[in-house]
C-alpha angles and dihedrals in degrees: 000000000000109000127233095242091049095051092039095055101029113133105221094180096094090051090052090048091050091050090050091049092050090046090057094050100078091061090049092050090049090052091049090050092052092047091049091051094047100041100035116016099035092040092055097042110102092013102067127053139163138064094308091051093051091050091047094050090051090053092046090050089056090050090054089053089051090056089053093047092047090053091048093050092047090052092051094047089050090054091048092050091047090050091049092048090050092051094047094045092050092049092047092050091050091048092051090050091050093048090050090048091050093050093046091050095046100255122134117218115203125208091252092057098260115140122207129192107233097169106144090218090073090073097041134084087255091075096053090044090054109053091183094057096079092048092047092050091048092052091051091048092050090048092052092049091049094049093045090051090050093052092049091048091053092048092047094049091049092046094051093044093050091047092050093049094048093046091052112117098245095167103041102105140060092273089072094204120049112220093188095072114145116262100185135039089229091066092048093049093044090053091048094049093044091049090056092048091048095048116119113242132013120322120243121241089258091052092049088050090051092048091049091051093051094047095043092052095047108025093113095043110104095201095051094041094051094048092046094049095045093047091048100041128218099264094044090047091058093043094054092042090052091048092052093047094045110055117182119279113276093032111136114205123198123229088256092053092048090049089052092053093048089050089049091053090054095044095045093047093050091046094051091046090053090049092056090053096042093103097040094106097045141033117314111278111225091209092054091046090051090050091051091049089048090055092048092050092046090058089074096058133070125242118208117184094183109033093163090062100042136005090220129080137166122284122244089247091058092049096044093047090050089059092041093069086078131066137351118311134193112273096222092047091052089051092052092043094051092050090049091049094050090046090053091050097046092047096046111023107056091276092311095309097109110038088143091073095036096052101021138062129041085029115083136183092234130231095311091057088208118151131016134277093220105069091194090072093059091045090051091052089049088056088045090060095041109059098182091050094047093050092050095045098046093047095050141057144205139229111239118184089338094310121115111229121194107213096215094046092048094050099038103036114009106040122082108220115213113234131221137068091270089063097042101032088227121099091190094055108028094171121091088211086075089062091046087054089056091055092048092050091051094045095052099038104041090230133093108271091245096043115114093184131117117316119258120223112253115252123214090254094052094045091049090051090051090053090048091053093047092048093046097049095032088054092048109024090180088076088074099028108057118078127281092022090063085079085078093065100084091053092044087052090054090049091051090050089048090056097038093127088056090047095051091039090056091052091050097031095139090064100050091202099119110067129198125248096251121323117020116248089205092216118199118227091217091068100020096068096050088044093056091042092055097041094044092067088078111086095222092046090047091055094044093050094042095049094044091048094051092044090050091050091048093053094046088050087053090049091052091046091053092050126065108241118181090232109033095181094052092046091051092048090052093057093041102051097067092055089052091053091051090049091050094051091047095048091055092043090053091054090050091052092051104037106024111021093031088207093131141017130227088253090057090059092046091049091049090055091050094053107026109064098125094102092063090067097033091048089054091052094054094042090052090047091053093045096047100031093241138084089222122118119289110294139194120008089343086072088070090064101071118220089230091058093050092045092052091049093048094048091049091051092051091050090053088057095050103058119139101283099160094106098040132096119262091243091054092049092049092049092052093052091044092050093044091055091051096043095049091051092048090052091048095052091049089053091047093052092045092055097041097070089233113148112230133160119241089246093054091045091053090050091049092048090049092049092050092045091054092048090053092048091049090052091048091051091049093048094048094045093050094048093047093048093050090051093046097247 
């Protein structure tokens, strides 16, 4: 790999000069050709006849062609050198920026790529006094290492590709000049990667390393990805991938070799996904379409890397879905693939009720244990990373053998999901419902399920899907209660937090004060309350919903404080009461999870609070977006109330509501939750008034805080009472 000192100090001037010189050559060859024609060919024409003349003119005609070919080759080499210079210059610029960043932030970068934290605070009392400092520094260090590695990978891939192209024997055949010389590094690297995938037999460790380097450097490049995919072919792609992930029995792989294969899975999946989207911004590419069709067709056949050891291999669907869990994939292809996958299950797995037998034994993942036997899990994660595709798929259906199949109903209600890490490829989450949750999060939010970026305004389709999910589970709470479906709850909690303005708006629908973030989900209280009650039994969901609810209440309080309502107290009570109801439902749900369902302990809820504070900030962003009509950062007087301050307050309030209550009386527990709801709302309204610029006496402020506190407590009482009555307690 290219070293840091080499890239840092490399003089790219001579390469730029060489590119410029080659760029000037075509014009010179053209001039020589014209001079040859004028001074030799045209001069002899009409003055020389006979056999010798005919032979000479044929030879001179070939010479004229050679001038043209020489000009063409010079032009292509110039383009290649310019491309190489551009790649090297970009990598060098990125490296310089990273080295400057490291120095400015007190990190030392060694020549071998190691990065050391040399911040003097690490050895001072400041570090021990700030527990978060070490973690923050470690995250920055890891980020630097990752970005440095990426820059060196790009430079190395470009260097090796340029070297290979320039060393190519362009003049070694009877044509003298080779007019098919490479003009871009992408084409060189695509050829190199495709050659490795098309090689007969297993790749060596060095070849796998080379393939990983090429894919890692170019996996998000549409040109490279398309050329690589087309030159490899869908069926051959799956065959080689299966061969690499399924070494012969008795093969012992080191940790480093396993890590290489896992990296290859991620790089190859991202690259293929990019290939499927490479024509999204232009006219359909017939080669890309052929590749996609090839993948779909290959899903129906089996691939066996070691037929002498076992008559059974993995299906194309299992292999493709394994790769699908990475990267961005074409929306239409995912739609077609999902329909094909459901068709295969309904035709071969007792209408989707026995995927264990259909996808499982005697099939195995092999000694690497990379991938998943249930292809639906990989497909769900593909939808989870592709919001447009997930929204379209989960709001549509298909006709299979004359039967109309609703995608959401099939996945959420009809399909039996096989359990176990072998089926999901994830030992930490051995339930496929967890992957379904990822798809649902993506479909309703408009973001990848693991994306912590800016919120996306809810479209009518996404809001309607959210309502559909709430109505389905709220109407049949067992869908999210019985194991293994309870693995859905954390995702459903995130979705509820995502639509908190809709939730609180539904509770206070007669007021119309709380507005949704985009299209209104029009949630129905008859299904919303049992939905929250069921989902809130999961510790992570509990924290997400609680934080988003309190953040939402805080922002709407700020909005009221900044406006000029005729009755400030009444307006504040209106935006406070819904949050109290949510808190009441959740408090009772938490008790059910601990004491009745035994699905979680008090410690689980405390731990969730300690690690899951992202929804305080995200909830603020969406609440502000709904209040201001934009997803932009907080504006106006709300800007004076820093997100960090609100987040700290919200997290603290949640922690106060998750003390160890296991040994306390029910009345005491209820009183603590009731008081916490009131106190958090009173604190929020004081902050809102303080940052609004509104002049208010301490007496009036105390009255307002008391009024808001009582509204929150009333809501809490209503929420708790409703939840208890529904559950017969």
